[in-house]
TIMARNU-661240 format. One record per residue (C-alpha): residue in one letter; x, y, z. Coordinates in steps of 0.02 Angstrom, whole numbers, plus 32768, in hexadecimal, padded with zeros to 4 digits. Example, Ala and Ser with C-alpha at 12.3 -4.5 7.8 and 13.67 -1.06 7.14 Angstrom:
2
["a" [8267 7F1F 8186]]
["s" [82AC 7FCB 8165]]
***
This chain:
328
["m" [8000 8000 8000]]
["m" [8092 8075 801D]]
["r" [80BF 806A 7F64]]
["k" [800F 80A0 7F36]]
["f" [8018 8131 7FAE]]
["i" [80BE 816A 7F65]]
["s" [8077 8164 7EB6]]
["f" [7FE7 81D6 7EE6]]
["l" [805E 8248 7F3F]]
["l" [80BA 8262 7E9C]]
["f" [801A 82A0 7E4F]]
["l" [7FF1 8317 7EDD]]
["v" [8098 836A 7EC1]]
["s" [806D 8385 7E0B]]
["s" [7FF6 8419 7DFA]]
["s" [8019 84A6 7D80]]
["v" [7F82 84C7 7D12]]
["m" [7F0B 8557 7CFA]]
["a" [7EB3 858D 7D9A]]
["q" [7E0E 85AD 7D42]]
["q" [7DFD 84FA 7D05]]
["k" [7D88 848A 7D67]]
["v" [7DDE 83EB 7D2E]]
["y" [7E90 83D0 7D6D]]
["d" [7E95 8316 7D88]]
["k" [7E45 8280 7D36]]
["l" [7E2C 81DA 7D90]]
["i" [7E22 813A 7D2A]]
["l" [7DD0 80B7 7D98]]
["m" [7DE8 7FFC 7D95]]
["d" [7D36 7FE4 7D55]]
["g" [7D59 8055 7CC0]]
["d" [7CFF 80F0 7CFF]]
["i" [7D55 8198 7CE9]]
["v" [7D3E 8223 7D68]]
["e" [7D75 82D7 7D47]]
["g" [7D95 835B 7DCC]]
["r" [7E24 8370 7E47]]
["i" [7E74 8315 7ED8]]
["t" [7E58 8375 7F7B]]
["v" [7E92 82FC 8003]]
["q" [7EF7 825C 800C]]
["h" [7EFB 81E4 809F]]
["p" [7F99 817A 8097]]
["g" [7F7E 80C8 805F]]
["r" [7EC2 80D7 806B]]
["d" [7E63 814D 7FFA]]
["l" [7E5C 81F7 7FA7]]
["v" [7DD6 827C 7FA3]]
["f" [7DA6 82BC 7EF7]]
["s" [7D42 835B 7ED5]]
["v" [7CC6 8351 7E44]]
["d" [7C5B 83EB 7E22]]
["n" [7C7E 8428 7ED3]]
["q" [7C42 8383 7F1E]]
["e" [7CC1 8312 7F71]]
["r" [7CCA 8257 7F56]]
["t" [7D3E 81D9 7FA9]]
["y" [7D95 8151 7F44]]
["l" [7DF8 80BF 7F8A]]
["l" [7EA7 80B8 7F42]]
["e" [7E8F 8004 7F10]]
["d" [7E00 8039 7E9D]]
["v" [7E6A 80B5 7E39]]
["l" [7EC7 8078 7D9F]]
["a" [7F17 811A 7D65]]
["i" [7F1C 81D6 7D7A]]
["e" [7F2E 8256 7CF0]]
["r" [7F47 8311 7CFA]]
["i" [7F35 83A4 7C83]]
["k" [7FD5 83C8 7C25]]
["r" [8020 8475 7C29]]
["t" [8007 84D0 7B83]]
["a" [808D 8522 7B19]]
["d" [8042 85CB 7B4A]]
["d" [8066 85B0 7C04]]
["l" [8103 860C 7C3A]]
["s" [80F4 85D9 7CEF]]
["g" [80D6 8538 7D4E]]
["l" [8136 84AB 7D9F]]
["n" [81A3 842C 7D44]]
["d" [81B8 8378 7D7B]]
["i" [8265 832D 7D8F]]
["v" [8270 8270 7D9E]]
["e" [8315 8223 7DD2]]
["t" [8328 8167 7DBD]]
["r" [838D 80EF 7E27]]
["d" [840B 80D5 7D9B]]
["g" [8431 8190 7D91]]
["k" [83C3 81CA 7D00]]
["i" [8369 8271 7D0E]]
["y" [82C9 829D 7CB0]]
["k" [827A 834B 7CAF]]
["g" [81CE 837E 7C72]]
["q" [8119 8361 7CA4]]
["i" [80D0 82C6 7CF3]]
["f" [8026 82B8 7C9F]]
["k" [7FF1 8206 7CCB]]
["q" [8011 8180 7D4D]]
["l" [7FE5 80C9 7D54]]
["v" [7FCB 80B5 7E0E]]
["g" [8057 8053 7E5E]]
["k" [80A9 802E 7DB7]]
["s" [80EB 80C0 7D51]]
["v" [80E6 8179 7D26]]
["y" [80D6 81C8 7C7A]]
["l" [8142 8261 7C5F]]
["l" [8143 82D9 7BCB]]
["d" [81F7 8315 7BC8]]
["d" [8239 83BF 7B91]]
["n" [8259 837B 7AE1]]
["g" [81A5 8344 7ACA]]
["v" [81CC 828A 7AE4]]
["e" [8156 8222 7B4F]]
["r" [81B2 81B0 7BC9]]
["i" [816F 8126 7C37]]
["i" [81D0 810E 7CD9]]
["k" [81AE 807D 7D4D]]
["n" [8191 80A9 7E03]]
["a" [8210 8027 7E39]]
["d" [8296 8083 7DD5]]
["i" [8275 812F 7E24]]
["a" [82EC 816F 7EA9]]
["c" [8298 8217 7EC3]]
["q" [822A 829A 7E75]]
["k" [8247 8355 7E81]]
["k" [81F1 83F7 7E51]]
["e" [823D 8490 7E02]]
["k" [81ED 8535 7DD0]]
["l" [81D8 8558 7D17]]
["n" [81DB 8616 7D20]]
["q" [8277 8657 7D77]]
["a" [8228 8703 7D8E]]
["q" [81A2 86BD 7E02]]
["t" [81A8 8665 7EA9]]
["l" [8184 85AC 7EB5]]
["v" [80E0 85CA 7F11]]
["e" [80A2 8643 7E8B]]
["q" [80AB 85BB 7E07]]
["t" [8034 8538 7E4B]]
["p" [7F77 8547 7E59]]
["f" [7F74 84DA 7EF5]]
["l" [7FDA 84CB 7F93]]
["d" [8001 8428 7FEA]]
["v" [7FD9 8417 80A3]]
["v" [8035 8382 80ED]]
["v" [7FEA 834D 8194]]
["t" [803E 82DF 8217]]
["e" [800E 82B7 82CA]]
["t" [8088 833B 8308]]
["g" [806F 83C9 828A]]
["r" [803F 8407 81DE]]
["y" [80AA 844D 8151]]
["q" [8062 84BD 80C9]]
["g" [80B6 84E7 8025]]
["v" [80F0 8485 7F8C]]
["i" [8132 83D3 7F90]]
["v" [81D8 83ED 7F38]]
["l" [822B 8345 7F5B]]
["q" [81EE 8295 7F73]]
["d" [8275 8215 7F99]]
["y" [823F 8160 7F7D]]
["g" [82B5 811C 7FFF]]
["t" [8313 8078 8004]]
["d" [8312 7FDA 806C]]
["k" [8380 8034 80EA]]
["a" [833A 80E5 80DF]]
["p" [8282 8117 80EF]]
["s" [822B 817A 8067]]
["f" [8209 8231 808A]]
["l" [81D3 82D3 803A]]
["c" [8200 838B 804A]]
["v" [8181 8417 8051]]
["e" [81BD 84C5 8023]]
["d" [8157 854E 8076]]
["a" [8133 8600 803B]]
["d" [81D4 863E 808E]]
["g" [823F 85C1 802F]]
["q" [825F 8553 80C7]]
["q" [825C 8497 80AA]]
["h" [8212 841A 8125]]
["k" [823F 8362 811C]]
["v" [81B4 82E8 8148]]
["e" [81BF 822B 8148]]
["i" [8132 81E1 80E0]]
["a" [8109 8162 8168]]
["a" [80E0 81F2 81DF]]
["i" [8061 8245 816B]]
["t" [7FA9 8233 8198]]
["e" [7F60 82A2 810F]]
["i" [7F8F 830F 807B]]
["q" [7F19 839B 804B]]
["r" [7F1E 8400 7FAB]]
["i" [7ED5 84AD 7FC4]]
["p" [7EBB 8540 7F4A]]
["n" [7F4F 85B8 7F45]]
["n" [7F1F 8670 7F47]]
["q" [7FD2 86A0 7F17]]
["y" [7FC7 8642 7E72]]
["l" [7FF2 86AF 7DDD]]
["l" [7FF0 8658 7D34]]
["v" [805B 86AE 7CB0]]
["k" [801E 8690 7BFF]]
["e" [8077 86AE 7B5C]]
["f" [804B 8758 7B13]]
["k" [801E 8738 7A5D]]
["v" [8064 87AF 79DB]]
["g" [8032 87AB 7925]]
["a" [809E 87C8 788C]]
["g" [80CE 8880 787C]]
["e" [8088 88AF 7927]]
["v" [80EC 8912 79A7]]
["f" [80B0 892A 7A5A]]
["f" [80ED 89A8 7ADC]]
["n" [80BC 8968 7B8A]]
["r" [8033 8901 7B36]]
["n" [7FF1 8997 7AD2]]
["l" [7FEB 8979 7A16]]
["v" [804D 8A04 79BF]]
["m" [8043 8A30 7908]]
["a" [80DB 8A5C 789E]]
["l" [80F0 8B12 786C]]
["n" [8134 8B66 77D2]]
["g" [81A9 8BF9 77E5]]
["a" [8206 8C71 7774]]
["t" [82C3 8C82 7776]]
["d" [832B 8D1C 7753]]
["d" [83DC 8D26 770F]]
["d" [8422 8CF1 77B9]]
["a" [83C2 8C4C 77B1]]
["t" [8354 8C84 7840]]
["f" [82A4 8C43 7850]]
["k" [8222 8CC7 7880]]
["i" [8172 8CA0 78BA]]
["d" [80E9 8D1B 78E9]]
["r" [80B0 8CF0 7999]]
["a" [7FFE 8D21 796A]]
["n" [7FF7 8C9A 78E5]]
["i" [801B 8C07 7955]]
["q" [7FC6 8BAE 79E4]]
["a" [8056 8B6F 7A4B]]
["p" [8024 8AFA 7AD8]]
["v" [8052 8B37 7B85]]
["v" [80A7 8AAD 7BEA]]
["d" [8108 8A96 7C8A]]
["s" [81BD 8A63 7C9E]]
["p" [8200 89E1 7C85]]
["l" [81D2 89E0 7BCE]]
["m" [81B4 8933 7B86]]
["i" [81AD 891E 7AC9]]
["e" [8168 887C 7A82]]
["m" [8164 883E 79CF]]
["m" [8189 87A3 7969]]
["d" [823C 8767 7972]]
["t" [827B 8789 78C1]]
["p" [8327 87BF 7882]]
["g" [82E0 886A 7855]]
["n" [828F 8887 78FE]]
["q" [832D 8851 7957]]
["q" [8383 88EA 790B]]
["g" [8306 8962 7959]]
["i" [8350 89F5 79B6]]
["l" [8304 8A5E 7A42]]
["i" [8338 8B13 7A4E]]
["r" [82F8 8BAC 7AAA]]
["a" [82A2 8C2A 7A38]]
["d" [82CE 8CE2 7A3D]]
["v" [8237 8D53 7A53]]
["q" [823D 8E00 7A00]]
["t" [81C0 8E88 79DA]]
["q" [81C1 8EC1 7925]]
["k" [8140 8F3C 78E1]]
["k" [80D1 8F1D 7978]]
["k" [80D9 8E62 7959]]
["e" [8123 8DE1 79CE]]
["i" [819C 8D7A 7966]]
["l" [81EB 8CD6 7999]]
["s" [8290 8CB8 7944]]
["f" [8314 8C30 7942]]
["g" [839A 8BFC 78C8]]
["y" [8416 8B77 7895]]
["k" [8499 8BCD 78FF]]
["d" [842F 8BAC 799A]]
["m" [8420 8AF5 796A]]
["v" [84DD 8AE3 795F]]
["l" [8511 8B4C 79F4]]
["s" [847F 8B40 7A6D]]
["p" [8422 8A9A 7A5E]]
["i" [83D1 8A5A 7AFD]]
["r" [8402 89A7 7B24]]
["p" [8377 892C 7B4F]]
["r" [836B 888C 7BAF]]
["s" [832B 8814 7B2A]]
["t" [82D7 876B 7B37]]
["t" [827B 86FB 7ABD]]
["t" [81E4 8698 7AF7]]
["v" [81B2 85E7 7AC7]]
["r" [813D 862F 7A44]]
["q" [81CB 8694 79F7]]
["t" [8194 873C 7A3A]]
["l" [8225 87B4 7A4B]]
["r" [8219 8813 7AEF]]
["m" [8289 88AB 7B09]]
["e" [8285 8905 7BB1]]
["y" [82CC 89B2 7BD0]]
["g" [82E1 8A13 7C71]]
["v" [82C4 8AC6 7C36]]
["s" [8296 8B6F 7C80]]
["s" [8202 8BDB 7C4B]]
["g" [81FE 8C20 7B9B]]
["f" [81D7 8BF0 7AE7]]
["y" [822B 8B56 7A9E]]
["v" [8238 8B10 79F0]]
["f" [824F 8A59 79C6]]
["f" [8298 8A55 7917]]
["i" [82A5 89BA 78AB]]
["p" [8321 89D9 781D]]
["q" [82D3 8953 77B0]]
["g" [8245 89B3 775F]]
["q" [8272 8A50 77C3]]
["k" [81E2 8A3B 783C]]
["a" [81D4 8AAE 78D2]]
["y" [8169 8A8D 796C]]
["i" [8155 8B16 79EF]]
["c" [811B 8B1B 7AA4]]
["e" [8120 8B91 7B37]]
["v" [8165 8B51 7BDB]]
["r" [8124 8BA6 7C78]]
***
């Protein structure tokens, strides 16, 4: 029975799907029935409590054939990754999406390959955060509450060691402060899975071909006239520049042309009672503002600039496209 309990424990660790979904887990029962909902409580070696349409049902572990969970989508930029280490030293990273109770786990690795790993071959399972800019707790829709006769530990189960003949199996719970608590599996009376109000799912921001966004505001390219000094001049009255806060984040498709984009500060002058924004090739060579650039899984180029207030021009040499915004 301990092997069955450990198998279910693996699943409780694995929760990183959209908070608004009602279906997180799927139970495949021995009689062929399929139940969709989410696991809320597990009692070691005995049963688990499953929530279906906000009504809880209890299932004996011996009646459950397999568990499946919703896979993370390519648009999800946050969540928790599974790491499975085998007794012969192999390491697999990805998402555990199915388990045959007491027999094996199914893992979709980072290369898109599905792997079946026997429980008997597993030394331990770990959790790591997908988004390095978020905390671990912010990336899971549920928190684990591990209850023993002497205390309770709330957080995320980040390690489950399967033990050996000489060493007992245990798990580690990492709390909101980053502290880890080691608990022997034999001492656990109950594991609860409760909603996490700190959960913050980060989704991929979709950008279409030719689109440029300043702090998620779609900006249209402008046409300007140049004089003999190769200076672009644009009448302030003829543009609707979005007003954004610093830092300035520019997002667009990751193409060779867009990668050459340059951000410069525009000079503001009054000419014949008109407010004129001007910038030139000299500014691009001598005064470009350097970004911190990243490319997302969907090939969106994200360029972030820490700038002060003023007017700024993002210029793409290919096609001579200029995009303007005002930073407060």
